[in-house]
ZAGU-247337 format. One record per residue (C-alpha): residue in three letters; x, z, y. Coordinates in nm, 4 decimals, padded with zeros to 6 digits, m for minus. Each point is the difference from the previous one (the first is absolute). Example, Ala and Ser with C-alpha at 12.3 -4.5 7.8 and 13.67 -1.06 7.14 Angstrom:
// residues 2
@code = ALA; east = 01.2300; up = 00.7800; north = m00.4500
@code = SER; east = 00.1370; up = m00.0660; north = 00.3440
//
This chain:
// residues 273
@code = UNK; east = m00.8157; up = m02.9297; north = m03.4520
@code = UNK; east = 00.2668; up = 00.0925; north = m00.2259
@code = UNK; east = 00.3438; up = m00.0681; north = 00.1435
@code = UNK; east = 00.3160; up = 00.0539; north = m00.2143
@code = UNK; east = 00.2834; up = 00.2313; north = 00.2610
@code = UNK; east = 00.3876; up = 00.0156; north = m00.0910
@code = UNK; east = 00.1090; up = 00.2309; north = m00.2349
@code = UNK; east = 00.3194; up = 00.2003; north = m00.1216
@code = UNK; east = 00.0744; up = m00.3307; north = m00.2781
@code = UNK; east = 00.0808; up = m00.3440; north = 00.1103
@code = UNK; east = m00.2219; up = m00.2512; north = m00.0555
@code = UNK; east = 00.0804; up = m00.3464; north = m00.0625
@code = UNK; east = m00.2529; up = m00.3319; north = 00.0564
@code = UNK; east = m00.0146; up = m00.2404; north = m00.2027
@code = UNK; east = m00.2219; up = m00.2757; north = 00.1048
@code = UNK; east = m00.0879; up = m00.3184; north = m00.1814
@code = UNK; east = m00.2061; up = m00.3124; north = 00.0223
@code = UNK; east = m00.1643; up = m00.1235; north = m00.2563
@code = UNK; east = m00.0669; up = m00.3978; north = m00.0892
@code = UNK; east = 00.3392; up = m00.1047; north = m00.1211
@code = UNK; east = 00.1928; up = 00.3385; north = 00.0988
@code = UNK; east = m00.2330; up = 00.2212; north = m00.3269
@code = UNK; east = m00.1613; up = m00.3269; north = m00.1520
@code = UNK; east = 00.1785; up = m00.3893; north = m00.0824
@code = UNK; east = m00.3140; up = m00.1243; north = 00.2129
@code = UNK; east = m00.3113; up = 00.0543; north = 00.2649
@code = UNK; east = m00.2141; up = 00.2256; north = m00.1444
@code = UNK; east = m00.3433; up = m00.2137; north = m00.0104
@code = UNK; east = 00.2030; up = m00.2569; north = m00.1424
@code = UNK; east = m00.0110; up = 00.2063; north = m00.3646
@code = UNK; east = m00.3544; up = m00.0186; north = m00.0867
@code = UNK; east = m00.2597; up = 00.0480; north = 00.3030
@code = UNK; east = 00.0570; up = m00.3914; north = 00.0920
@code = UNK; east = m00.0483; up = m00.1393; north = m00.3009
@code = UNK; east = m00.2861; up = 00.2305; north = m00.0548
@code = UNK; east = m00.1723; up = m00.2023; north = 00.2638
@code = UNK; east = 00.1134; up = m00.3133; north = m00.1324
@code = UNK; east = 00.2695; up = m00.0923; north = 00.3045
@code = UNK; east = 00.2791; up = m00.1815; north = m00.0460
@code = UNK; east = 00.2853; up = 00.2456; north = 00.1257
@code = UNK; east = 00.2199; up = m00.2317; north = 00.2272
@code = UNK; east = m00.3790; up = m00.1361; north = 00.1366
@code = UNK; east = m00.0919; up = 00.3377; north = 00.0615
@code = UNK; east = 00.2372; up = 00.1395; north = 00.1998
@code = UNK; east = 00.0322; up = m00.3478; north = 00.1684
@code = UNK; east = m00.3519; up = 00.0585; north = 00.0986
@code = UNK; east = 00.0003; up = 00.2797; north = 00.1372
@code = UNK; east = 00.3373; up = m00.1523; north = 00.1933
@code = UNK; east = m00.2321; up = m00.2733; north = 00.1241
@code = UNK; east = m00.2721; up = 00.2653; north = 00.1111
@code = UNK; east = 00.2155; up = 00.2242; north = 00.1762
@code = UNK; east = 00.1781; up = m00.3043; north = 00.2125
@code = UNK; east = m00.3588; up = m00.1629; north = 00.0928
@code = UNK; east = m00.1651; up = 00.3509; north = 00.0961
@code = UNK; east = 00.3448; up = 00.1744; north = 00.1500
@code = UNK; east = m00.1382; up = 00.2709; north = m00.2609
@code = UNK; east = 00.3272; up = 00.2569; north = m00.1055
@code = UNK; east = 00.1099; up = m00.1269; north = m00.3577
@code = UNK; east = m00.0932; up = 00.3278; north = m00.1454
@code = UNK; east = m00.3565; up = m00.0071; north = 00.0825
@code = UNK; east = m00.0119; up = m00.3529; north = m00.0962
@code = UNK; east = 00.0765; up = 00.0531; north = m00.3482
@code = UNK; east = m00.2067; up = 00.3245; north = 00.0456
@code = UNK; east = m00.3459; up = m00.2054; north = 00.1126
@code = UNK; east = 00.1516; up = m00.3056; north = m00.2913
@code = UNK; east = m00.0443; up = 00.3129; north = m00.2732
@code = UNK; east = m00.3489; up = 00.1479; north = 00.1425
@code = UNK; east = m00.1448; up = m00.3981; north = m00.0036
@code = UNK; east = 00.1503; up = m00.1148; north = m00.3654
@code = UNK; east = m00.1329; up = 00.2921; north = m00.1907
@code = UNK; east = m00.3627; up = m00.0563; north = 00.1470
@code = UNK; east = m00.0970; up = m00.2041; north = m00.3027
@code = UNK; east = 00.1873; up = 00.0945; north = m00.2814
@code = UNK; east = 00.0276; up = 00.4020; north = 00.0536
@code = UNK; east = m00.0130; up = 00.3157; north = 00.2150
@code = UNK; east = 00.3211; up = 00.0323; north = 00.1473
@code = UNK; east = m00.0167; up = 00.3946; north = m00.0563
@code = UNK; east = 00.2761; up = 00.2615; north = 00.0781
@code = UNK; east = 00.0165; up = 00.0691; north = m00.3987
@code = UNK; east = 00.0764; up = m00.4175; north = m00.0333
@code = UNK; east = 00.1898; up = 00.0156; north = 00.2001
@code = UNK; east = 00.1751; up = 00.3325; north = m00.1640
@code = UNK; east = m00.0083; up = m00.2411; north = m00.3490
@code = UNK; east = 00.1255; up = m00.2648; north = 00.1013
@code = UNK; east = 00.3365; up = 00.1985; north = 00.1025
@code = UNK; east = 00.0110; up = 00.1549; north = m00.3050
@code = UNK; east = 00.0805; up = m00.3561; north = m00.0825
@code = UNK; east = 00.2552; up = m00.0876; north = 00.2657
@code = UNK; east = 00.3799; up = m00.0515; north = m00.1352
@code = UNK; east = 00.2962; up = 00.1932; north = 00.1082
@code = UNK; east = 00.3745; up = m00.0141; north = m00.0345
@code = UNK; east = 00.2177; up = 00.1046; north = m00.2652
@code = UNK; east = 00.0009; up = 00.3806; north = 00.0335
@code = UNK; east = m00.2140; up = 00.0968; north = 00.3028
@code = UNK; east = m00.2254; up = 00.1561; north = m00.2670
@code = UNK; east = 00.2248; up = 00.3022; north = m00.0089
@code = UNK; east = 00.1944; up = m00.0544; north = 00.3353
@code = UNK; east = m00.1828; up = 00.2729; north = 00.1756
@code = UNK; east = 00.0244; up = 00.2734; north = m00.2148
@code = UNK; east = 00.3837; up = m00.0733; north = m00.0770
@code = UNK; east = 00.0745; up = m00.0319; north = 00.3942
@code = UNK; east = m00.1813; up = 00.3742; north = 00.0925
@code = UNK; east = 00.1466; up = 00.1440; north = m00.3160
@code = UNK; east = 00.3906; up = m00.1353; north = 00.1650
@code = UNK; east = m00.1169; up = 00.1332; north = 00.3443
@code = UNK; east = m00.1039; up = 00.3213; north = m00.1354
@code = UNK; east = 00.3472; up = 00.0275; north = m00.2118
@code = UNK; east = 00.1837; up = m00.0843; north = 00.3405
@code = UNK; east = m00.2327; up = 00.3050; north = 00.1914
@code = UNK; east = m00.2364; up = m00.3267; north = 00.1968
@code = UNK; east = m00.3671; up = m00.0511; north = m00.0035
@code = UNK; east = m00.0799; up = m00.3505; north = m00.0405
@code = UNK; east = m00.3863; up = m00.0932; north = 00.0529
@code = UNK; east = m00.0004; up = m00.3978; north = m00.0469
@code = UNK; east = m00.2501; up = m00.2364; north = 00.2019
@code = UNK; east = m00.2076; up = m00.3395; north = m00.0014
@code = UNK; east = m00.0176; up = m00.1568; north = 00.2344
@code = UNK; east = m00.1529; up = m00.3502; north = 00.0251
@code = UNK; east = m00.1965; up = m00.2996; north = 00.1176
@code = UNK; east = m00.1735; up = m00.0067; north = m00.3671
@code = UNK; east = m00.2826; up = 00.2115; north = m00.1211
@code = UNK; east = m00.0254; up = 00.3767; north = m00.0530
@code = UNK; east = m00.3083; up = m00.0131; north = m00.2364
@code = UNK; east = 00.2558; up = m00.2203; north = m00.1694
@code = UNK; east = 00.3158; up = 00.2318; north = 00.0487
@code = UNK; east = m00.2083; up = 00.2541; north = m00.1126
@code = UNK; east = m00.0998; up = m00.1257; north = m00.3475
@code = UNK; east = 00.3392; up = m00.0345; north = m00.0824
@code = UNK; east = 00.2561; up = 00.1792; north = m00.2551
@code = UNK; east = 00.1884; up = 00.2402; north = 00.2247
@code = UNK; east = m00.3319; up = 00.0194; north = 00.2658
@code = UNK; east = m00.1806; up = 00.1879; north = m00.2840
@code = UNK; east = 00.2712; up = 00.2110; north = m00.1140
@code = UNK; east = 00.0410; up = 00.1407; north = 00.3455
@code = UNK; east = 00.3878; up = m00.1768; north = 00.0707
@code = UNK; east = m00.0989; up = m00.0942; north = 00.3816
@code = UNK; east = m00.0568; up = 00.2972; north = 00.2820
@code = UNK; east = m00.2147; up = m00.2987; north = 00.1764
@code = UNK; east = m00.0982; up = m00.3154; north = m00.0029
@code = UNK; east = m00.0234; up = m00.1884; north = 00.2880
@code = UNK; east = m00.1655; up = m00.3087; north = m00.0057
@code = UNK; east = m00.2688; up = m00.2910; north = 00.0818
@code = UNK; east = m00.3388; up = 00.1451; north = m00.1822
@code = UNK; east = m00.3734; up = m00.0291; north = 00.0426
@code = UNK; east = m00.3233; up = 00.1357; north = 00.0631
@code = UNK; east = m00.1923; up = 00.0302; north = m00.2187
@code = UNK; east = m00.4375; up = 00.0124; north = 00.0898
@code = UNK; east = m00.2916; up = 00.1909; north = m00.1965
@code = UNK; east = m00.0007; up = m00.2543; north = m00.2452
@code = UNK; east = 00.4042; up = 00.1166; north = m00.0602
@code = UNK; east = 00.0704; up = m00.3907; north = 00.0305
@code = UNK; east = 00.2896; up = m00.0755; north = 00.3253
@code = UNK; east = m00.1532; up = m00.1192; north = 00.2977
@code = UNK; east = 00.2831; up = m00.0097; north = 00.2777
@code = UNK; east = 00.3451; up = 00.1402; north = m00.0072
@code = UNK; east = 00.0638; up = 00.3562; north = 00.0874
@code = UNK; east = 00.3848; up = m00.0591; north = 00.0364
@code = UNK; east = 00.2066; up = m00.3024; north = 00.1449
@code = UNK; east = 00.3911; up = 00.0982; north = m00.0726
@code = UNK; east = 00.1767; up = m00.3026; north = 00.1309
@code = UNK; east = 00.3586; up = m00.0179; north = 00.0146
@code = UNK; east = 00.0450; up = 00.0226; north = 00.3871
@code = UNK; east = m00.2215; up = 00.3725; north = m00.0398
@code = UNK; east = 00.1942; up = 00.1365; north = m00.3438
@code = UNK; east = 00.2338; up = 00.1777; north = 00.2155
@code = UNK; east = m00.2559; up = 00.2528; north = 00.1301
@code = UNK; east = m00.0278; up = 00.1386; north = m00.3731
@code = UNK; east = 00.3892; up = 00.0672; north = 00.0076
@code = UNK; east = m00.0463; up = 00.2344; north = 00.3304
@code = UNK; east = m00.3402; up = 00.1146; north = m00.1943
@code = UNK; east = 00.2373; up = 00.1333; north = m00.2675
@code = UNK; east = 00.2948; up = 00.0834; north = 00.2029
@code = UNK; east = m00.2111; up = 00.2651; north = 00.1784
@code = UNK; east = m00.2080; up = 00.0917; north = m00.2303
@code = UNK; east = m00.3393; up = m00.1192; north = 00.1410
@code = UNK; east = m00.0743; up = m00.1693; north = m00.2851
@code = UNK; east = m00.3818; up = m00.0759; north = m00.0088
@code = UNK; east = m00.0899; up = m00.3654; north = 00.1803
@code = UNK; east = m00.2030; up = 00.1191; north = 00.2581
@code = UNK; east = 00.1772; up = 00.2814; north = 00.1463
@code = UNK; east = 00.1045; up = m00.0724; north = 00.3164
@code = UNK; east = 00.2781; up = 00.2653; north = 00.0086
@code = UNK; east = 00.2550; up = m00.3094; north = m00.1352
@code = UNK; east = 00.0665; up = m00.0249; north = 00.3987
@code = UNK; east = 00.0661; up = 00.3680; north = 00.0395
@code = UNK; east = 00.3045; up = 00.0617; north = 00.1347
@code = UNK; east = 00.1942; up = 00.2180; north = m00.2272
@code = UNK; east = 00.3264; up = 00.1794; north = 00.0406
@code = UNK; east = 00.2810; up = m00.0552; north = m00.2032
@code = UNK; east = m00.0095; up = 00.2847; north = m00.2372
@code = UNK; east = m00.3657; up = m00.0751; north = m00.0943
@code = UNK; east = 00.0655; up = m00.3133; north = m00.0978
@code = UNK; east = m00.0808; up = 00.0286; north = m00.3972
@code = UNK; east = 00.1944; up = m00.3313; north = m00.1115
@code = UNK; east = 00.2508; up = m00.1358; north = 00.2273
@code = UNK; east = 00.0677; up = m00.4144; north = m00.0090
@code = UNK; east = 00.3394; up = 00.1299; north = m00.1528
@code = UNK; east = m00.1935; up = 00.1023; north = m00.2930
@code = UNK; east = m00.1713; up = m00.3075; north = m00.0584
@code = UNK; east = 00.0144; up = m00.2736; north = m00.2938
@code = UNK; east = m00.2092; up = m00.3253; north = 00.0344
@code = UNK; east = m00.0091; up = m00.2384; north = m00.2329
@code = UNK; east = m00.1767; up = m00.3108; north = 00.0377
@code = UNK; east = 00.0285; up = m00.3830; north = m00.0448
@code = UNK; east = m00.0578; up = m00.2207; north = 00.2670
@code = UNK; east = m00.1191; up = m00.0789; north = 00.4084
@code = UNK; east = m00.2341; up = 00.2388; north = m00.0101
@code = UNK; east = 00.1601; up = 00.2628; north = m00.0772
@code = UNK; east = 00.2960; up = m00.1027; north = 00.2941
@code = UNK; east = m00.2328; up = 00.2379; north = 00.2567
@code = UNK; east = 00.0934; up = 00.3095; north = m00.1680
@code = UNK; east = 00.2898; up = m00.0582; north = m00.1939
@code = UNK; east = 00.1480; up = m00.0809; north = 00.3708
@code = UNK; east = m00.1318; up = 00.3674; north = 00.0666
@code = UNK; east = 00.1968; up = 00.1849; north = m00.2887
@code = UNK; east = 00.2987; up = m00.1722; north = 00.0063
@code = UNK; east = 00.0610; up = 00.0468; north = 00.4417
@code = UNK; east = m00.1029; up = 00.3491; north = m00.0458
@code = UNK; east = 00.2189; up = 00.0639; north = m00.2588
@code = UNK; east = m00.1806; up = m00.0129; north = m00.3273
@code = UNK; east = 00.0317; up = m00.2704; north = m00.2634
@code = UNK; east = m00.1298; up = m00.3000; north = m00.0111
@code = UNK; east = m00.0438; up = m00.1981; north = m00.3826
@code = UNK; east = m00.0631; up = m00.3659; north = m00.0863
@code = UNK; east = m00.1163; up = m00.0998; north = m00.3700
@code = UNK; east = m00.0393; up = m00.2961; north = m00.1538
@code = UNK; east = m00.1424; up = m00.0676; north = m00.2724
@code = UNK; east = 00.2779; up = m00.0207; north = m00.3315
@code = UNK; east = m00.2267; up = m00.2815; north = m00.1908
@code = UNK; east = 00.0559; up = m00.3060; north = 00.2752
@code = UNK; east = 00.3072; up = 00.2045; north = 00.1343
@code = UNK; east = m00.0843; up = m00.1371; north = 00.3548
@code = UNK; east = 00.2278; up = 00.2189; north = 00.2177
@code = UNK; east = m00.0227; up = m00.2240; north = 00.3429
@code = UNK; east = m00.3010; up = 00.1516; north = 00.1629
@code = UNK; east = 00.2320; up = 00.3219; north = m00.0032
@code = UNK; east = 00.3234; up = m00.0730; north = 00.0485
@code = UNK; east = m00.1572; up = m00.1620; north = 00.2718
@code = UNK; east = m00.1330; up = 00.3153; north = 00.1503
@code = UNK; east = 00.3619; up = 00.1601; north = m00.0736
@code = UNK; east = 00.1621; up = m00.2190; north = 00.2061
@code = UNK; east = m00.2419; up = 00.0250; north = 00.2842
@code = UNK; east = 00.0741; up = 00.4271; north = m00.0357
@code = UNK; east = m00.3973; up = 00.0172; north = m00.0899
@code = UNK; east = 00.1011; up = 00.1822; north = m00.3174
@code = UNK; east = 00.2561; up = 00.2693; north = m00.1410
@code = UNK; east = 00.0834; up = m00.1519; north = m00.3432
@code = UNK; east = m00.1650; up = m00.2785; north = m00.2823
@code = UNK; east = m00.1363; up = 00.0691; north = m00.3583
@code = UNK; east = m00.1574; up = m00.1617; north = m00.2785
@code = UNK; east = m00.3677; up = 00.1433; north = m00.0420
@code = UNK; east = 00.1309; up = 00.1611; north = m00.3206
@code = UNK; east = m00.1370; up = 00.3787; north = m00.0493
@code = UNK; east = 00.1734; up = 00.0648; north = m00.2706
@code = UNK; east = 00.1984; up = 00.3353; north = m00.0432
@code = UNK; east = 00.3809; up = m00.0881; north = 00.0485
@code = UNK; east = m00.0550; up = m00.2963; north = 00.1922
@code = UNK; east = 00.0904; up = m00.1649; north = 00.3434
@code = UNK; east = m00.2365; up = 00.1461; north = 00.1588
@code = UNK; east = m00.0939; up = 00.3113; north = m00.2170
@code = UNK; east = 00.3793; up = 00.1078; north = 00.1080
@code = UNK; east = 00.0292; up = m00.1261; north = 00.3250
@code = UNK; east = m00.3448; up = 00.2395; north = 00.1165
@code = UNK; east = 00.1447; up = 00.2892; north = m00.1760
@code = UNK; east = 00.3428; up = m00.0506; north = 00.2229
@code = UNK; east = m00.1784; up = m00.0253; north = 00.3275
@code = UNK; east = m00.2182; up = 00.3101; north = m00.1474
@code = UNK; east = 00.3193; up = 00.2135; north = m00.0749
@code = UNK; east = 00.1879; up = m00.1358; north = 00.3506
@code = UNK; east = m00.3380; up = 00.1669; north = 00.2272
@code = UNK; east = 00.0075; up = 00.3194; north = m00.2837
@code = UNK; east = 00.4119; up = 00.0245; north = 00.0729
@code = UNK; east = m00.0512; up = m00.0769; north = 00.3707
//
């Protein structure tokens, strides 16, 4: 299995949740749910009921429902999911954010790598413009197993708020393959490729708290973002008061915006240190 090793250039790992962090709402609600003839609120209510009634993980419940709902409507293939992903709306500035921040890091003598850690669907994220242009070092997200006919049959990976944290350790150690058990191996401090103080985690909600707290408690930076159109900061302000995160900002990724300046400031400080 391919592993990343520590080099001479310091690495900053910028990690993102996806729904309501890079995109204003859940990716499934931007084409797929409408295509199977469901009301958005009713789909999520049915998924929640399925989870509670059967003691299921909520992510397994929505993935089961996606397969079930598609059966009488269209083949749920990887290509279909990528197409829905290509239609997912992104927050303002997202499409050129990754290259811009990477250039800034390079100017500071830092290698900036971008990672998605999401409970959403990898196949849909892979259909977005940033993923297609190779902006993400890795996409860690829930995904399907596709059968011989190309249709989704079973979850291949399910990522929820508690197991998200394993991917921070994978990135830190350079053990990025999702099945590489070396993530549990002991690494000498000078072998760690990305120390936690070089992490920046951007998320929006309670499901990001384990990752945010892990990063911030080990010297890194966690940023809670909120939708700039709604202006509802209550959720991230609560996380800030509870010391779960270090910063809050609107999910506006435009050049020169609050988030842009904040992340650049953090990268410059890491470079100085």
